[in-house]
N, C-alpha and C positions, 0 to 999 in steps of 0.2 A: 743152420739157420736159414727161412723163408721167408719172404713179405709177404705178408700176407698176413723174422730169419727164420819126440816127447823128455818129461823132466824121471827122472829116477826117482825110487820113492828113498827118502831121506828117512837117515839112519835114527838120526834123534827123534827124541818126542817131546820136544819142550819146545815149547812158542818162541823163544829165542831170550831165556832170561836164566840159562842155565849159566850161562859164564858171572853173573851179578850173584854180587854176594848180600848176605843178606838185610845188610843195613838197605842198600837200595832196592830189594825188595819190600821191606815193609816200610818202604816209602808211599806205596802205587796205595792208591787210595782202591773203596771196593768200588767206583764203577755206575754204582744206586744211588739216584736222583731221589731221597724219601719224597719229597713236593712230587713227586710223581705218579704218586700213587695213591690210591683210596684205599682208605684200611678198614670205613666202612665197611667194605664188603666183604664177602668172605673168597680170600681164591679159592676156595672148593666149590663158590656158585656159579663165580665170575667171574673168571680171570683177568681177563680182559680189563673189567672194571676196574680190577683189585690193580696191575701192573700199570693201567695207564689212568683211571681215571683223572688223578692230577693233571696231569701233562695234559690231557684234554680240556678241562676248567683253563689252565694256564694261555691255554693257546687255542680261544673260540676260532671258529671261521669270521673270513671278514668277509667284505661284500666279492670280492673280487676272485675268491676262492670256490670250487666246487668239493673239492675234497683237501684237507691242510693234515698232512701227515707228518710223522718224521723224516721221511724223503723231501717231503716238499716244504722241512724248515731248512733243511741241509742244502736244498739244491736254491734256498735264496736267499740262505750264508754266501754260496757258491757266487752267487750272481751277482750279490755286493762286490765281492772279492772284483769277479769278469767288468762292472760298472770303475773301478775306479782304473783299472788297465787302462779303457777306452778312453777314458775319460786325458789321462795324462797324455796318451799317444794322439787325439782326435784335435787338444789344445795345443799343436805343436804342424811345423809343416817338415812334412820330410819326403826322399826323392820318387818323383816316379815312381810307377812299380813298384816300390818294395812293402814288402809287408803293415808295415806299419802305418803308411799311403793309404793302401786298402782298408786295413782298418779303420783307419783316422777320417776316410773321406765316409764312409757305407757307416759309420756311427753319426754324423754329421750330419746325412743328408735323410735319415732316418727322424732325427731331432726337429728337424729345420719344417717346424709345420705351418709357418707362415708359406711357404712355397708350396709344402702338401698343398695347404685348403686351395693356390692359386692357379694351381693347376690342375687338381680336380678329377674329373673324370679322361683329361686330353691323355693321358700318356698310354691309355690301352683304347684309345679311339679307334689308332688300325688296325687292331687287331682281331677286332667286329667289325671293320668294314671288310676284312678278309673273309673274315666265317656267313659276313652277313651275301657276299659275291657269289658265293655256292650256290651253283643252277640246280644240282640234282646231288647222288650217291654218288656219283663219279669222283664228285668235285671234294668228298669226305676226306680220300685216298692220303695227300699230302697233307691237308688239314691238319692231323690227325698228328704227322711229322711233328708241325712246328708245337702241337695245344702239348704232346706229351712231351716233348724238348724243353718246353717252362713248367711239365709240374702240372698238368691240368688233363686227369685222366681219365677223363670220359671214355669210356663203354668198358676197354679195357688194358694193360700197361704192357709193357715190355721192359723189362733188367738182365743185368747178367748176374750168376749164381753157377756153382757148382752144379755138374752132373753128376745126381745121387750114383748112375754106375758107373761113371769115373770121375772120383773128384778129386783127382790132381786134373783136373781139365776147367773151364767154364762156360754155360755153353746161354743162351738167351733163352729166358722164359717168357711165354707169355699169361695174364693172370688176371681174371675180371677184377674189374673197376668199375668207380663210375656212379653211386649209390650219393646223392646228396644229403640224403639224410646220415646214412651211415648202414648199421645193419638191417639185413633186410626184415625183423622183425616188426621196425618203425612202418613201415609198407602195409604187414602182410596183417595185425594184430590190430582187431576191432577194439581193444582199448588205446591206442596208440594215435584216435582217427584227431587230436587237440594238437598231437605234434603236428603232423600232417595238413593240416588246417595251418597252422602257422610258417609251415615252411612254403606254403604257398604264398601267402603275406611277404615272404620274404623274399620268395619269387618276381610278384610285381614293384616290392620298393625299389629292388635291382635293376630291374627293367628300368626307369622311369631318372634313381641314381643316374644311371651310366647312357640315359638318353636309346639303347639301344632302341626302344617303341615308335622313336621318331625314326631313329636307322633304318629300322625295318616298316614301316610303313606301320604299326600294330597298335597307335593311340586308341585310347577307351578300349581296345579288345586282354588287355594286362591279364584280367582276371583270367581270363578262356586260356589262358596259351601258359597263363601258370596250371590250371589245370590238365592243361595237353600235358606238359611239363611231369608234370606227378603223376600222370596216368602212365607213361612213360619208361619213368622211373619205376615203375613198378612193378609192370609187365619182363623189366629187368631185374626184380627182384626174387620177381617168382621163380626164372632160371637162375636166377645165383645157385650156385654148389654152396649143399649149407653146412654150418660155421663148423657143427659135428664132422663134416668128412672133409673139411680143407685138413683136420688135424693129421689125416690118413696120408701121408708121403706115399702109396703104393698107389692109390687114387687121383692123387694130384702130378705122377710122374707120367706122363706119355708126348714119348719122343716121337717127334711124327715129320717125315719130310715136309718142304717150305710146297712146293708141288699139294701137298695132301690137304697144307691149313691149306692155301687156295683155293680148295675143294671147298672144305668144309667152310668158310670166308669167300666164297666172290664177288662179296657187293665191295671189296677194299681189296683194292689195287696191293698185295702183299709181297710182291717186290719192291714194286714204284715207294713200298713204303719202307720197309729195310733198309731202304740204300736209305733215305732219309735219314733214317737214324743211323747211319754209319754200320751198318754191317749185314750188308748186299750180299758180304763172301758165304753167309754160311747156308748148307743146303737144309739139313736141322731145324728146329729145335722140341722145347718141350712145353705142351701147352696145359698148364694148369689142371682146367673145366673144358673138355670137350664138351659137350654135352650142352654147357653155356653157350657155348662159341657159333655152336651148328645155329642152334634157337636163335641168339643176336644177329645172326645172320640175316633168317628170318623175318627178325622186326624191322630189321635195319629193311630191308625190301619191302615192307611191305604198309610202317609206318608213312605219315604225312611226314614230307620233307621239311617242310616248316617248324610242326616241333622236334623235328631234327637238331636242324639249325638252330631253334631256342635253346634246345636244353645245352648243346655246344658251347654257347655265349654265355647262357648264365652260370654257369659251371666255369665260364675263363672270366668272369665277374666274378664273382664269388673266391675264386683261386686269387684275384690280385687288388680284394679288395682289403685286406692286412695295410696292405701300401702304400693306397692312395686318400685319400679328401681323412677328416673326420665323422662324416657322414654315411658314407659305407664302411667304416669300422661302427660304428653304431650299428649299422643295419645285421651286420655280421654274429657282431658278438648277440642283441635280443633274442638271434634264434641258438645261434649255438655256445652263449654261454648261455643267457637266462632260459632257455623253454630247456633245452636239453642236456643242460648244469646247473641249473640253479642259479648261476649265482647274480648277482645284484650290480655289483661296478666293474668295470675294466679294468687290468692291468693301466698302473702307470705310460705314460708314453713309455720311458728308459726302461724298463722292461722288457718290454714288446721288442725293441729296439738292438737291445744286448740278447737278446735272441734267438734276434734274426744276425746280429753279426756275427753270432757264434753257429750260427748253425752254417752260415755259406763261409767260413773259415774257422772251420770246428780245431782240426788241428794244428795251429796257426797259433789261435787264440790258445790253444790247450798246449802248446810248447810256453809260454810265456807264465801260462798259471802256474805250471811244474817248477816249475824255474822257481819261481818266488813264496812259492805254498806248501808244497810237498817234498818231504825228508825224506832222503833218502833209506834214514834206520826206520821207516814205516814200510819198506819195499821188502826190506833185508828181514825185517821182524813175518811179513806175508806171507812171504814166500816158505819161512820154514813152519809157519800154518797150514798151509797148504800140507804140505810135508804130512803132519801131524794128521792129517783129514785121510790123505791120501790114505797111510795106513792103516786108522780107520774103519775104513771104508774097505777095504781087503780085508782085516776081517772080517768084517759084517758079511760080505760074500764068501768068507770062505764055510762062516759057520750057520748061514741060514741052511734051515731042510729041506728047500723046495724043489731046490736045483740042481741035476744033475753034476758029478766032479767033471764032467768035459767041457760043460757049458762055465761053470764055475773058472774057469781055466783061461777061459777068453774076456768072461768077465776084468778078470785081473786083468791080463797083459791090454784091455781096453783103456784100462783104469790110467797101467801105467804108458800106457803110448797118451797119453793126456795132455797137450801143452796144455799151459800157464802163461797168463801174460798179465802181471800185474804194473798198474800204476801208468806208464806211458807206455808211446812203441820207440822201441831202438831207432829210428827211420823215421822222418821226419817227409809230411808229405809236401809237397813242390807246386804253390799253389799260381808261378809266374805265369801261368797262361789264362789266369782271372784279371779282367781287366771291370776298372773300378773307375767312376768317373765321377764329374760333379755337373750329372746334366739330370734326372732324376732320381727318389729311393727306388722306384717300379723297376722301371730299365735294369739298376744295378744290381734288383735282388733277383732279375729275371738274367742278367745275366752270368751270375751267379749259379741259378738254377739249371742254366744250360751246359756250362762247366761242368758242376755233378752230375750232368746226365752224361754224359758227355764222356767224362772220364770213366765210370762206372760202366756204361756199353762199349768202353773199349776194350775192355779185359774179355769180350765174350768171345771165342775159342782160343783162345791164351791159357800158359799152365796159372794153376790158381796161387796165389803169394800166399803164404801159410805165414808172412809176418803181417803184411794188413790186421788194420785192426776196423770194427765195426761201434767201435764209441770212443766216444773224443775221450780224453785223460780226466774232464773236468765234467762227466757227467758221473748225474747220484744214481747209477746202479751195474747191473755186474752182467754176463749171458755167458751163454753154455754155445756154442755152435755146431751140429753133432755131421755136418760135412766135414770140418777140415778137424772134429775129435777134440777141440778146447776150451776153456775157460777163461775169463777174461774177465778182471776188476780194477776197473780205475780209478784214478788218484779221488776221485770226487765223493770215491766213497768210502775212502778210507779214512775216514773222521765219524767222531763220536755222533749219531748214539752207534755205529757200528764198529769205529774199530777206534781204541782210545789208548793213545799210548803210556797216557799216565795212568788207566788201572789194571788193579789183578786180575792176569787171565780167566777168573769166573765170566765174567761179563764178555771179553770178547770173541770166548767158546759158542756163548749165549746170543749175539752178534752175527761179527764178521761170517765166527768161525759155523755159524751155520746155514748163511750163504753163500757162504761157497760149499759144507754137502751143497747145499740146492741145487748148486749147476754141479757139482759133480753127477750126483743123485741125475739133473736132467738126461746122462748119458744115456740112462739103462729108465726110463720113464717111457710109457707109455708109447711115445713120438724116437725114443734117443733108441730105445733099444733094439729101435729097429735098423740099426748104420753100426757098419764093424767098427775096428780100432782104423782102418783108415777113411773114414770117413763116408765109406761105402752104402748103397742101398744093399744089407746083405741081412738071411735070416741064418745069425748064429746060433738058435735057439731048437733045440730036441721039440717032438711036438707034443711033448709030457713036462717042459719046464713053460713053454710056452701056457699051457693050459695054467698050469700053476700059475705063472702070473697074472692072467685075467683073472681067477678067480678072486688071489688074493685086491687085484685091484677092483674088482667091480662093488668090495665091503665101500671104499671109500666113496665110490660111485654111490651106492645106496644110501649112506650116513649124508651125502653131501648135497642129495636130492632133497633131501624133511628138513634141511633148512629153511628156514621163512625168515627172509632180509626185510620182507615190509610187507604187513596184512597183504595174503594172496599173491605174494611173490617168494618163489623161490628158487635157487643156487641149483646152478643147471650140473650135475656132479660129473657131468660124461663131459662136456666142455672142459670143467674144469681142471680134470684129470690129473695132464701132466702138472700141472705148476703141483697140486694137493699132493702125489706123488715124491715130487722133489720135497715140499714144506714137509713130511713123515719122514723122508729119510736125510735129509740135511740135519733136523733134532737130532734121531735118533745116533746117526754119524760123528756130529761135534761133542753130544753126549759124550760118546768114547773115548775120541780126543779127552776131553777135561778128564776123565777119570786116569788116562795115565798122567795127562801131568800131573793131578795129587799124586800118583805113583813117587814122581820124582820130587816133589816136594817143589812144586812151582807154585799152587794156589794156596791159597791162604784156605784153610779149614770154613773160620767165623768171619766175618767181618760185618759190622754194622747192624749187630744181629741177626743176620741170614746165612745160613750155609750157604757151603759152595755152590749146592745143584739149585735149590732158591735163587741165586743171584745169576744162575744159568738164565734159569726160564724166567726170570721177568727180566733179564737183559732179552730175549729171542722177543718177547710178547712188545717190548717199550719202543722194538724196531719200527710194530706196526699201530703202534699209537696214532689216532685222528679222528680229529670232527667231519664228518661227510655229510651232503643235502639228500633229502628225498629222490631227488631228480638223477643225481647223480647215483646215487646204489643203481636205480635202473637203469640209467645209459650202461655204469659196467658189468653191472648182473649179463646184459646182450652183446658187449663187445669185447671185455676185457677176460680172458683164460685163468685170471690170474681170481681167488677167492677173495672177498673181500677185505679189509684189515679187521677186522676183528673176528672173522671168521678164519685167518689163518691161525690165530689162538687159540678161541675156543672150541673149534670144528678140526685142531691139531693133536690138542693136547690130550685128550682125553683118551686116545690111539696111543699114547706114549704110557709104559709102564712104570720111568724115573720120575715123572711128573707125578704121575698116584701116589708114588712113595713121595714125594720131596715136601706135598702140602700135603700129605696124610687123609686124600680124598676118598672121600668113601661110598660104599650103595643107599641112593639115595640123594647124595651129591648132585649137582645139575653138570659138576665137569666132570662126572664117572661112568666109567664106560668097563665092563667086565674085560674080561682076557682074551674071550671067546667075542665078541663079538670087536675087536682092537682090530686095525692094520695092519699088518707084520708084514713087511716089502722087504725094502733095502735096511 
């Protein structure tokens, strides 16, 4: 996993009900909420609408959401639980430097709207003065240290990550960063002109709100400064590595000496910068985008320095805005919420504060969360599910007709070596070094951000700790990390509609089973396949296997390229290829596991008028139920390597023969694809 991020196969093919008696089995429900369906639509015509139409009607978009789906609904429920925990803690006094004191005080500081309004922009004044005090490009190096440690990633960012050529060691990575709008396409496409104009409006607003215009003596020139900053960012966008190339792990691995980086980026005092980050001991690092860094150096040495200062200052203010008074919050929401995503109202303060506390003390909050809300039985059942999916994927690998025997064996070795993390870490993180005071919300957030940055950078040059988690237990998500060859399923996602302890396992295979298969398949998608079982960037494929793989994945690229997500706007099949491969593989693999469970008698054939296979596919679609605004469709199509929820269903299932059979989809139906047009990979 790049920013930009073994367990033996079980013998049993049951999910964990093999020991249940028939009475216990019959107590399970079908897992299908029929009110979530839209039976006015044929499943053969629009399966997404058929399986999710009722859900979408019951859960319409509210003003605070650009997209509201199953993930968001569960995330909101988790947030309510976290709120209860935090309010209880915040209402009491606690010992100084205890976890409870830190959680309670940070929550209370964020909720103190009176103090926030009183302090206004005063908490960022010292930072702005330091930026304004810079006289020339020579002063930028030291300032970048302070900005980057504080989470303002102007121009580029540096972080710790495993060395792809030696996955047991962490190295420093330098990565392109610093575009205020987001994806480079917003700067370069003509049809995004209105977005760029509104970005200028934001820059003018925050100059005035922060009094930067007065401090920098540019009153009356705000519009001109905003245009100059946008022009600078546009030049940065032009030299950014394209998002397609960013997915190529070979193109983004360029391990060079610090001395060579200094030659490449002479405008920055590299040794001084690295010393400030606490990593002066390194002599080499990975530069993800060398061409960008070389071109950036030219930009830094030829651009007007006052524009560079304004760019840095405005990004600093934007980064701080969420933790300042309401006028700052509103200004940034007007652009990032309304313009980019189409939201109409900001989330209530408590949700924003809970998210901040969660982000600042994630594992500490997670420890309390799992203690109260995560039953140990769920972890046990998930472990067996993972084993079942691993067996199914191994069979799929063995039976495929396009891989040579030697590569199949290496693929199965990699699968067998895959580390599985479920629920929560075995060892909790130490937050004793994080100081939370009753001074200001922003100051506390800054201390938390710096604490995290220094913690992450302290890994540089050390052995990779494969027990660490890249997500907190309360996160509603899952991941695969290629450099550790691990899959992780936090406790937060192990709830309905993903995982239902009370439901027959046809729906569990269709929901969390597919999620498991999806993450496993990432080890063999167009990115993950480049890493061996130990997590090293190593081509273990024969030339013939690689050619066959590329031919088969091109089917998905071409298919998704033709999907029109909005009039005149199409999906990007190459950008979303890895996720589409994982969706395709996840469905196929979990379906095989379902069939094995049926043979073992652990799945009911018919429930509530649906076969086990039909329940499987309805559950899969239900995971992606959601409503979304047009602005968010555009943003996600540009920035998100995942296909949109609708197309993770209607774009994935036509390639699955079992789906075609389960719902009697025939030629002429919108969900139909002939077998010779289907992607058959894993």
